[in-house]
N, C-alpha and C positions, 0 to 999 in steps of 0.2 A: 515345229516352231512351234505351233500353238497348243501341243501335248507338254514341252517343254516348260514353258511360259503358264499351265495352265489356264488356256483362253479357253475356257467354255462356260456355256453352251457356244457353238462355232454355228455360225451361218454360211454357208459355201455361196458364192455366186460367179457362174460360167455364162459363156456366152457360147458355148460348144453344144449344141442340142445332142450331138453326136457321143458325147461325155456322157452325157443322161442316159441314153439309149444303153451305152455299152453297162454301165455301172447296173442299171437296173434291171436288163432284159438280156445280158451278157454277149458273148460272140466266144466261140470255138476258138478264133486264131489269137484271142488274148487272155482267155481265160485265168492262166498263171497271175498274169498282171489285176486282172479284176478281182479276183479273189481276195489278193494281197489288199488293194485298195479298200474293199470292204471291210475284212475281219482286223488288217494292222492299222487300218488309217480311220474309217467311218468310226465303226465300232468304239473303237479305243478312244477316239474323240466324242464320245457321247451319240452317236446317231443322229450328225448334226443334219439342218435341214439343206438339201440343194436345191436352189433358184435357176431358173435360167435368163437372163438379162441381156439386153444387146448391147453390144462395145459401148454405143454411145450413152448407155447409161451409168456406165462404170467408167467412166474418166480415171480414176485414179489408176487403177485396175490395167488400164490400157497405156497410160501414160508411162507407169512402171515398166508395163513390157516392149515400149516403144526403147526407152532409155538403154534398157537392157540388151538390143540388140545393139545398141551403139556400142557397147565395150568393147575396145581391142581384146582385150584377154577372155579365155575361156573358162568363165564362172556359171558352177551350176546355180549357187543358191550366193546372197547377198542379205545381210540383215544389219539393219541399223539401229540404232540406241534412240534415233531420233528422225523423225520423215527430213528426206532431202529437203533443200530449198526448190530444187526445179517443180516439186509435188505439191508446194504448200496453197497453190493459186486451186489445185483442182479438188486438194481435201478441204478447202473454205465452202467450195461451191458445193459440195457434196455434204458437208454439214447442214447446209443451208436446206436440203432436200431438194435442189433446184434439178430438174430433168430437162438436158437442152433438147433433145430431141428422143420420138420414139415413145410405144409403151412397155411396160415391163409385163413378160409373161409367168406366172409364176407354176411351176411344177414342183408341188410339196409330196417328198416322197420319204419312206421310212422304211431303213434295210432292215430286216427280221432276221 
């Protein structure tokens, strides 16, 4: 989606330190998937910065994930033309730069 809508430069935030380890250090069991992520996704998107953030600090993504679990249909991807109403409160809090809990741990890596 970011590639299709030319949303670069892109910053990726994740609450999974395991994902960062897999992307930057690799893993034999997942080598094909990791190589595809690095080559086709990350480098194509301008080698975006990937930041580790606690779930509590990314309320928008956390709420979207929780709503996705509630969907009755088996849907892999949903793209809205405008933010759904259920997420507006979280977006407004995020715009204000308010962190409700915890601290951010930044891991800035560049894929070469």
